N, C-alpha and C positions, 0 to 999 in steps of 0.2 A: 458533607460527604463529597468526595471528589468523584467525578464520572470519567470513565475511560472507554475507549473503543478498541476492540481486538479485531484485527484483520489479517488476512494472509498476504504475504509479500508476493507481488507479481513482477514479472520481468518488464522493465521499461522498454520503450521502443528503441532506445539507444544501445541496448545490450544484445549481444549475439549468444552469449553463454547462458547457462541456467543455474549459476551459483547462487545460493541462498534463496532460491525461488520458493521452496516449500516452508520457509520459516513463518512464524506468526509474530505480528508486531502489536504491542500495546502502546496506545497513544492516549494522552489525556485530552479530554474535551475542553474547549476554551471556557474559562471561568468568567471572563468579562468580554464585552464587545470591543472590537478594535476601533480606534479613533485616529483621526488624521493628526500628524505632528504639525504644529503651527509653523515651524521653521522650514521643514523639508517637504511636508505634504505627504509623507509616507505613512501608511497605516501601521499601527502598532498598539500594543497594550502592555500593562505591567505584569501580566501573567507569564512567568518564565517556564511553567510546567508544559506549556504548549510546544516547547522546543525539544522535549524529551521523547525518545522512542526507544522502547525496550524490545529486544528480539528474543524469541523463544523457539525451541525446536518443535514443540507440539502445542496444540490448542489446549490440552489439559494442563500443561505447565503454565501457560499464560493465565488460564482461569484460576489455577491454584494461587498464583502470585497476587492476582486481583483480590481474591477472597481473603488471603492472609493479611493484606494491607488495608482491608475494609473499603475497597473501591467498588462502586456500582459500575457494572460494565455491560456492554452489548457487543455481540459478535456480528460482523458484517462478512458476508461470503464474497470472495473475489470472483474474477472472471473465470469462465470455463475455458479450458485449454483447447485451442483449435488444432485439428490434425494437420500435420505438415503435408504440403502438396509437393511431391517429389517430381522434379522435372530437370531435364538437362539443358545445357546452354543452347543446343540446336533447336529445342522446342520453342524458343523465342522467335524463330524465323520460319516456323512451319506455316504452310498455307492451309486453307480449309480442306477438310477431307472430302474428296469427290467420290470415292468408291467405298 
């Protein structure tokens, strides 16, 4: 039986927008350990399912897919969203408040 991980997509540090941020991703767990290639030294394995990522709009849809296809899965919770700190450009040059 194949094992899968379901996680929520989070925004990377290189993104400014929030597109696809709430989606859920189903990824297969590695079936075999990675080994070094004798010629290049790169780590790799013969398991091609590790390259597959399936996107779903809701957690329930991802769970339904895993159950329909007989995948053992576990859900990992993503990061908690931090509140935005609103400041203006002039706030960068403010001195300490004296009064």
